[in-house]
N, C-alpha and C positions, 0 to 999 in steps of 0.2 A: 707188449700192447701195442706199439707201434707197428710192429710185422702184422698183427691181426687187422689193424685199422687200413694198412695197405692192401692186404689181401681182401678185404671187404669192398673196398673202393674198386679195385680191379675186377671182382667178382660182378659188381653192379652192371657190366656190359653182358652178362649171361642171364638165361631166364632160370633164375634162381632166387629162393626167398630164404632168409636166414631168421630163426627165432631164437631171441636171447632172452632167458629168465634170470634176473638178477636185480640189484638194488642200486645202480649207478646212474650215470648220467644218460639222459635220453636226447640229447641235443643233436645238432646236425653233423653227420659224420663227415670227416675230411681225413685224407691220407696225412702222414706226418710232413709231407712236402706241400700241403695245402689244397691238393686236387679233391674237388667235392665228388660226393657219390653221385652216379649218373642218375639213377633212379631209386625211389625209396624201397630197398629190398629188406631191410630190417624191421621186424617186429620186436620191440624191447617191450617185455611184460615185467611190471614190478612185482617181485616175489612177494613183498608184504601185502599185496592186494590179494594173493591166494593163500597166504600162510595158513590160514584157519578153514580154507575151502576144501571141498573134494578135489581129487584129481580130476574127475570128470569135468568140473567148472573150468580147470585150466585148459583142458584138452577142448572143450567147446569154444573158449574164447580163441585158442589159437586158430583151430579149423575153420572159425567164422571168417578169418583174414585170408585164408587162401584163394577163395574165388576173386575177391578183389584185387588181390596181388597179380593174379593170371591176366585179368582184364587191364589192369594198369601197364603191365609189361607189354602185351601186343598193342595195346593203345600207343605207348611211347614208339614202338617200333612200326606203327602203322600198319599193321597187319589187320586186315579185317577179319571179323568171325566168319567161319564157315562152317557148314555142317559135315561131320566127317563121313557120313553115309550118302551116296547118290539119292535125290529124291525120285521116289517111285509113284508112278499113279496107283490108286487103290486097287485097280482091276490086276496089277501084277503082283498083289500080295497074297494071291491064292497059294495053295500048296504046289509043290513041284508035280510035275505028270511023269 
């Protein structure tokens, strides 16, 4: 367990998101040496909340968190959002010649 906590704390420096389904503690994560997690990369879902629900309900809950985590990571790193495609004027949207 200590190795896992250490790995999660070190992973918090990367653009990574961890989902844990379990029935344990949901407190603030620290490494065994006391180093805190850099940003909240762990989504802990209590199993008993979904024990009698459909698998789709669990998937919906998990996937609803992903966009928020992406925004949090890039906000933490102070990377402004940008459009992945260059903006083109409407006149350039016609079919190629």
